[in-house]
C-alpha positions in Angstrom: -37.3 -58.6 -15.1 -40.8 -58.9 -16.6 -43.7 -58.7 -14.2 -47.0 -60.4 -14.9 -49.9 -61.9 -12.9 -49.9 -65.7 -12.7 -52.2 -67.4 -15.3 -52.6 -64.0 -17.0 -51.7 -62.6 -20.4 -51.2 -59.2 -18.9 -47.7 -57.8 -18.6 -47.5 -55.4 -15.6 -44.0 -54.0 -16.4 -40.4 -54.6 -17.3 -37.5 -53.5 -15.1 -33.9 -53.1 -16.3 -31.0 -52.2 -14.0 -29.1 -48.9 -14.5 -25.6 -48.5 -15.7 -25.6 -51.0 -18.6 -23.8 -50.2 -21.8 -26.1 -49.4 -24.8 -25.6 -52.9 -26.2 -26.3 -54.7 -22.9 -29.3 -52.4 -22.2 -30.8 -53.1 -25.7 -30.1 -56.9 -25.4 -31.7 -56.9 -21.9 -34.8 -55.1 -23.1 -35.1 -57.4 -26.1 -34.8 -60.4 -23.8 -37.5 -59.1 -21.5 -39.7 -58.2 -24.4 -39.4 -61.9 -25.3 -40.9 -62.8 -22.0 -43.7 -60.2 -22.5 -44.3 -61.5 -26.0 -44.7 -65.1 -24.7 -46.9 -64.0 -21.8 -49.2 -61.9 -24.0 -49.8 -64.7 -26.3 -50.5 -67.2 -23.5 -47.7 -69.4 -24.7 -47.8 -72.9 -23.4 -44.1 -73.2 -23.1 -43.1 -73.7 -19.4 -39.7 -75.3 -19.6 -37.2 -72.7 -18.3 -34.6 -73.8 -20.9 -37.0 -73.1 -23.8 -38.4 -69.9 -22.2 -35.0 -68.4 -21.5 -33.6 -69.7 -24.8 -36.4 -68.0 -26.7 -35.8 -64.7 -24.9 -32.0 -65.0 -25.6 -32.9 -65.4 -29.3 -34.8 -62.1 -29.1 -31.7 -60.5 -27.6 -29.4 -62.0 -30.1 -31.6 -60.8 -33.0 -31.4 -57.3 -31.6 -27.6 -57.5 -31.1 -27.2 -58.7 -34.7 -28.5 -55.4 -36.0 -26.1 -53.3 -33.9 -22.9 -51.8 -35.3 -19.4 -52.5 -33.8 -17.6 -55.4 -32.4 -19.0 -55.4 -28.9 -22.5 -56.6 -29.9 -20.9 -59.4 -31.8 -18.8 -60.3 -28.7 -22.0 -60.4 -26.7 -23.6 -62.8 -29.2 -20.6 -65.0 -29.1 -20.8 -65.1 -25.3 -24.4 -66.1 -25.6 -23.4 -69.0 -27.9 -20.7 -70.2 -25.6 -22.5 -69.6 -22.3 -22.1 -72.8 -20.2 -25.3 -72.1 -18.2 -27.7 -75.0 -18.5 -30.7 -72.7 -18.8 -29.6 -69.6 -20.7 -26.7 -71.0 -22.7 -28.2 -74.4 -23.5 -31.6 -72.9 -24.1 -30.2 -70.3 -26.5 -28.4 -73.0 -28.5 -31.4 -75.3 -28.7 -33.9 -72.6 -29.7 -31.5 -70.9 -32.1 -30.7 -74.2 -33.8 -34.5 -74.8 -34.2 -34.9 -71.4 -35.7 -32.0 -72.1 -38.2 -33.7 -75.4 -39.2 -37.3 -74.4 -39.2 -37.5 -70.6 -39.2 -38.6 -68.2 -36.5 -42.3 -68.3 -37.2 -42.8 -72.1 -36.9 -40.6 -72.1 -33.8 -42.6 -69.4 -32.0 -45.9 -70.9 -33.1 -44.9 -74.3 -31.7 -43.7 -72.8 -28.4 -47.0 -70.9 -28.1 -49.3 -73.8 -29.1 -47.6 -76.9 -27.8 -44.8 -75.6 -25.5 -42.2 -77.6 -27.4 -39.8 -77.0 -30.3 -40.9 -78.2 -33.7 
């Protein structure tokens, strides 16, 4: 969980539960860093689908660089996640990144709150 003050670009902290595998821990930290990144830039994106989808893209990018089959299985689970916020959000943001690139997607989310 990422903590910040409402209407602020200050991140007060990030909490992660104990007992996660290395891959889950890293993916969780990357996801929460995504929230911190958006907060610190004063991103205009407020749609939970796009916020969580963006953070899942951060987590997926971290997992992609990890060795072994387990990180790949976690990425596959993200892609097939039926959740309307996390799963659908990940698919929408990832598809935009594939089409437009990460920098235009993040810029658009920060400046207009929408996908390009």
